[in-house]
VOPAGU-2260 file (C-alpha; in pm, 1 decimal, decimal comma):
REM VOPAGU-2260
SITE   aa  ch    i         X         Y         Z
SITE  MET   A    0    2571,1    5058,8   -5929,6
SITE  PRO   A    1    2500,1    4761,4   -6157,1
SITE  GLY   A    2    2481,6    4823,5   -6529,2
SITE  PRO   A    3    2270,0    4655,4   -6797,9
SITE  HIS   A    4    2510,5    4360,7   -6820,3
SITE  HIS   A    5    2445,4    4289,4   -6450,8
SITE  ARG   A    6    2071,0    4268,6   -6517,2
SITE  ILE   A    7    2123,9    4022,0   -6800,0
SITE  PHE   A    8    2350,6    3811,5   -6579,8
SITE  PHE   A    9    2098,3    3826,4   -6295,3
SITE  SER   A   10    1799,8    3728,8   -6507,7
SITE  SER   A   11    1977,7    3451,4   -6692,9
SITE  PHE   A   12    2106,8    3280,7   -6378,2
SITE  HIS   A   13    1846,8    3351,3   -6112,0
SITE  VAL   A   14    1529,1    3273,2   -6305,4
SITE  PRO   A   15    1629,1    2909,1   -6358,8
SITE  LEU   A   16    1729,5    2889,1   -5994,7
SITE  LEU   A   17    1389,0    3023,7   -5897,4
SITE  SER   A   18    1205,0    2769,8   -6111,9
SITE  GLU   A   19    1434,2    2492,5   -5988,3
SITE  HIS   A   20    1355,3    2603,8   -5633,6
SITE  LEU   A   21     984,7    2579,2   -5708,1
SITE  TYR   A   22    1017,0    2230,7   -5851,5
SITE  VAL   A   23    1250,3    2106,9   -5579,6
SITE  SER   A   24    1080,0    2239,0   -5268,6
SITE  VAL   A   25     712,5    2225,0   -5367,9
SITE  PRO   A   26     654,7    1866,4   -5492,0
SITE  SER   A   27     500,2    1742,3   -5169,6
SITE  PHE   A   28     257,0    2034,7   -5174,5
SITE  ALA   A   29     192,1    1991,0   -5549,5
SITE  VAL   A   30     128,3    1618,5   -5506,4
SITE  LEU   A   31    -127,6    1696,1   -5237,1
SITE  LEU   A   32    -308,4    1930,9   -5474,7
SITE  ILE   A   33    -290,4    1711,8   -5785,6
SITE  SER   A   34    -335,9    1360,6   -5641,1
SITE  PRO   A   35    -708,7    1384,0   -5561,2
SITE  CYS   A   36    -773,5    1543,3   -5899,0
SITE  MET   A   37    -600,8    1272,2   -6105,4
SITE  GLY   A   38    -876,8    1029,1   -6006,5
SITE  LYS   A   39   -1161,0    1253,7   -6119,8
SITE  ALA   A   40   -1256,9    1262,8   -6485,5
SITE  SER   A   41   -1396,4    1614,4   -6442,7
SITE  CYS   A   42   -1050,1    1745,9   -6346,8
SITE  PHE   A   43    -867,9    1610,1   -6652,1
SITE  VAL   A   44    -954,2    1886,9   -6901,1
SITE  PRO   A   45    -872,9    2180,5   -6668,0
SITE  MET   A   46    -546,1    2010,9   -6566,0
SITE  TYR   A   47    -452,1    1946,4   -6928,5
SITE  VAL   A   48    -538,0    2299,7   -7040,0
SITE  GLY   A   49    -355,3    2452,8   -6742,6
SITE  SER   A   50     -44,1    2247,8   -6811,2
SITE  ALA   A   51     -57,9    2335,6   -7181,8
SITE  VAL   A   52     -80,2    2706,7   -7102,6
SITE  TRP   A   53     210,5    2676,1   -6859,7
SITE  GLN   A   54     410,2    2476,4   -7114,8
SITE  THR   A   55     367,9    2726,9   -7401,1
SITE  LEU   A   56     373,1    3049,9   -7202,7
SITE  GLY   A   57     748,1    3103,5   -7228,1
SITE  TYR   A   58     768,6    3031,9   -7601,4
SITE  SER   A   59     474,2    3259,9   -7675,9
SITE  ALA   A   60     619,9    3536,4   -7461,2
SITE  VAL   A   61     947,4    3523,7   -7655,5
SITE  ILE   A   62     761,1    3543,4   -7987,6
SITE  TYR   A   63     546,1    3838,2   -7876,0
SITE  ILE   A   64     839,7    4024,3   -7721,6
SITE  ALA   A   65    1033,5    3980,1   -8046,6
SITE  ALA   A   66     734,8    4117,3   -8240,2
SITE  LEU   A   67     713,3    4416,7   -8004,7
SITE  ALA   A   68    1085,8    4481,5   -8045,3
SITE  ASN   A   69    1016,6    4536,6   -8415,2
SITE  VAL   A   70     775,1    4826,3   -8348,8
SITE  ASN   A   71     910,4    5162,9   -8459,9
SITE  PRO   A   72    1002,8    5369,2   -8148,1
SITE  GLU   A   73     895,9    5685,0   -8328,7
SITE  LEU   A   74     535,2    5569,0   -8294,5
SITE  TYR   A   75     566,8    5576,8   -7915,1
SITE  GLU   A   76     734,6    5918,1   -7924,1
SITE  ALA   A   77     458,9    6056,9   -8145,4
SITE  ALA   A   78     194,8    5911,1   -7913,8
SITE  LYS   A   79     362,9    6070,7   -7608,9
SITE  ILE   A   80     371,9    6407,0   -7785,2
SITE  ASP   A   81       2,9    6368,9   -7868,5
SITE  GLY   A   82     -65,9    6301,1   -7498,5
SITE  ALA   A   83    -149,5    5930,3   -7519,3
SITE  SER   A   84    -145,8    5730,9   -7196,8
SITE  LYS   A   85      36,2    5399,6   -7164,4
SITE  PHE   A   86    -292,9    5215,0   -7204,1
SITE  GLN   A   87    -370,7    5406,7   -7524,0
SITE  CYS   A   88     -22,6    5319,5   -7654,6
SITE  VAL   A   89     -91,0    4952,7   -7587,7
SITE  ILE   A   90    -431,1    4963,0   -7759,0
SITE  ASN   A   91    -330,6    5181,2   -8055,7
SITE  ILE   A   92      32,1    5075,4   -8118,0
SITE  ASP   A   93     114,2    4741,4   -7954,7
SITE  VAL   A   94    -201,9    4544,0   -8032,2
SITE  PRO   A   95    -215,3    4639,5   -8403,2
SITE  SER   A   96     156,7    4554,5   -8428,9
SITE  LEU   A   97      94,3    4211,2   -8273,6
SITE  ILE   A   98    -204,1    4115,1   -8489,5
SITE  PRO   A   99       0,1    3959,7   -8776,6
SITE  THR   A  100     204,7    3758,4   -8525,0
SITE  MET   A  101    -112,7    3649,9   -8345,1
SITE  LEU   A  102    -265,9    3537,9   -8674,6
SITE  ILE   A  103      39,4    3333,8   -8775,1
SITE  LEU   A  104      50,0    3165,3   -8431,9
SITE  LEU   A  105    -325,8    3104,1   -8450,7
SITE  ILE   A  106    -295,9    2944,1   -8794,3
SITE  MET   A  107     -12,2    2723,8   -8672,1
SITE  GLN   A  108    -211,7    2615,9   -8365,6
SITE  ILE   A  109    -526,6    2551,6   -8570,0
SITE  GLY   A  110    -319,5    2321,3   -8791,0
SITE  GLN   A  111    -252,9    2110,1   -8482,3
SITE  ILE   A  112    -605,5    2126,1   -8340,4
SITE  MET   A  113    -672,3    1754,1   -8373,4
SITE  ASN   A  114    -319,5    1653,9   -8272,5
SITE  ILE   A  115    -350,1    1713,7   -7903,0
SITE  GLY   A  116     -24,3    1628,7   -7727,3
SITE  TYR   A  117     -32,4    1251,0   -7727,3
SITE  GLU   A  118     251,5    1200,0   -7479,2
SITE  LYS   A  119     112,7    1425,4   -7209,3
SITE  VAL   A  120    -238,5    1282,9   -7238,7
SITE  TYR   A  121    -109,5     926,1   -7232,7
SITE  LEU   A  122     100,6     995,9   -6922,6
SITE  MET   A  123    -189,5    1167,5   -6741,6
SITE  GLN   A  124    -438,2     897,2   -6841,9
SITE  ASN   A  125    -559,2     633,2   -6597,2
SITE  ALA   A  126    -863,0     407,7   -6557,7
SITE  LEU   A  127   -1045,3     667,8   -6348,1
SITE  ASN   A  128   -1026,8     954,8   -6600,4
SITE  LEU   A  129   -1041,6     750,6   -6921,9
SITE  SER   A  130   -1389,9     879,5   -7008,9
SITE  LYS   A  131   -1250,0    1232,8   -7052,6
SITE  SER   A  132    -890,3    1160,8   -7148,4
SITE  GLU   A  133    -932,2     927,3   -7446,6
SITE  ILE   A  134    -830,6    1115,9   -7762,0
SITE  ILE   A  135    -769,8    1009,8   -8121,1
SITE  SER   A  136    -394,0     970,4   -8071,9
SITE  THR   A  137    -423,1     744,1   -7767,7
SITE  TYR   A  138    -701,1     549,9   -7940,4
SITE  VAL   A  139    -478,8     495,5   -8246,1
SITE  TYR   A  140    -191,8     386,5   -8020,3
SITE  LYS   A  141    -407,2     136,3   -7833,6
SITE  LEU   A  142    -557,6      -5,0   -8152,6
SITE  GLY   A  143    -237,8     -16,6   -8353,3
SITE  LEU   A  144      26,6    -123,3   -8105,6
SITE  GLN   A  145    -160,7    -288,5   -7821,1
SITE  GLN   A  146    -429,1    -468,5   -8025,0
SITE  ALA   A  147    -226,5    -507,3   -8349,8
SITE  ARG   A  148    -505,4    -359,6   -8565,5
SITE  TYR   A  149    -262,7    -174,2   -8792,7
SITE  ASP   A  150    -500,0    -124,3   -9084,9
SITE  PHE   A  151    -774,7      44,0   -8883,5
SITE  SER   A  152    -536,3     257,7   -8677,5
SITE  THR   A  153    -362,3     374,6   -8997,4
SITE  ALA   A  154    -697,5     469,9   -9149,8
SITE  VAL   A  155    -799,8     664,4   -8838,1
SITE  ASN   A  156    -468,3     849,9   -8827,6
SITE  LEU   A  157    -484,2     926,8   -9201,8
SITE  PHE   A  158    -836,8    1063,3   -9158,6
SITE  ASN   A  159    -710,5    1276,8   -8869,1
SITE  THR   A  160    -430,0    1415,2   -9087,5
SITE  VAL   A  161    -666,0    1495,2   -9375,8
SITE  ILE   A  162    -901,8    1681,9   -9141,4
SITE  ASN   A  163    -607,0    1877,7   -8995,5
SITE  PHE   A  164    -485,1    1973,4   -9342,1
SITE  ALA   A  165    -833,0    2081,5   -9455,7
SITE  VAL   A  166    -886,5    2296,2   -9146,8
SITE  LEU   A  167    -540,8    2451,8   -9190,4
SITE  MET   A  168    -614,6    2540,3   -9553,9
SITE  VAL   A  169    -952,8    2696,6   -9467,7
SITE  VAL   A  170    -814,9    2903,7   -9178,2
SITE  ASN   A  171    -510,8    3013,5   -9379,0
SITE  ARG   A  172    -729,4    3122,4   -9672,9
SITE  ALA   A  173    -969,9    3305,9   -9438,4
SITE  ALA   A  174    -682,7    3486,9   -9264,9
SITE  LYS   A  175    -535,7    3587,8   -9600,9
SITE  LYS   A  176    -872,3    3722,0   -9719,4
SITE  ILE   A  177    -950,1    3907,9   -9397,5
SITE  SER   A  178    -611,7    4053,9   -9301,9
SITE  GLY   A  179    -365,6    3973,8   -9578,1
SITE  THR   A  180    -153,7    3766,0   -9337,1
SITE  SER   A  181    -104,5    3396,6   -9409,9
SITE  LEU   A  182     152,3    3119,5   -9396,9
SITE  TRP   A  183     192,5    3112,7   -9775,6
């Protein structure tokens, strides 16, 4: 009978093999699904959002699991003694324990709200979806490096940074006032 060390070994070696299997054997199917959509401007935003969720899902899961590992086990024992169901434990113990972590992650994401991933957008961008895929970062790149308008592109990027900083300060102050959780 395998022990806990076997489970760790299994999960650490078979999960990457599973994801590698998905990326190796599915590309022809994935290309068939994505190819028609890359030419439609209406598909750009859902594809970008879906890829961003997929990209950050693992990191977020690690953060939330680490926050849940910090919950006092006596709370669960007391809830079981009081007759709480698993759902009630989630609502009354897990969610309140995750709220400070959720707020910190929210503040950090709000600070990047105008800095949408430049590289991914630029790589997904083409002439057919340009009406939906042009963002400030790609605009600054095209102005600054392709058209050599360094002064204007610097001003646009500086304005973008100032707006990001202002939004971060407002959200951080609001979170501190409402819940007492903030970055500083």
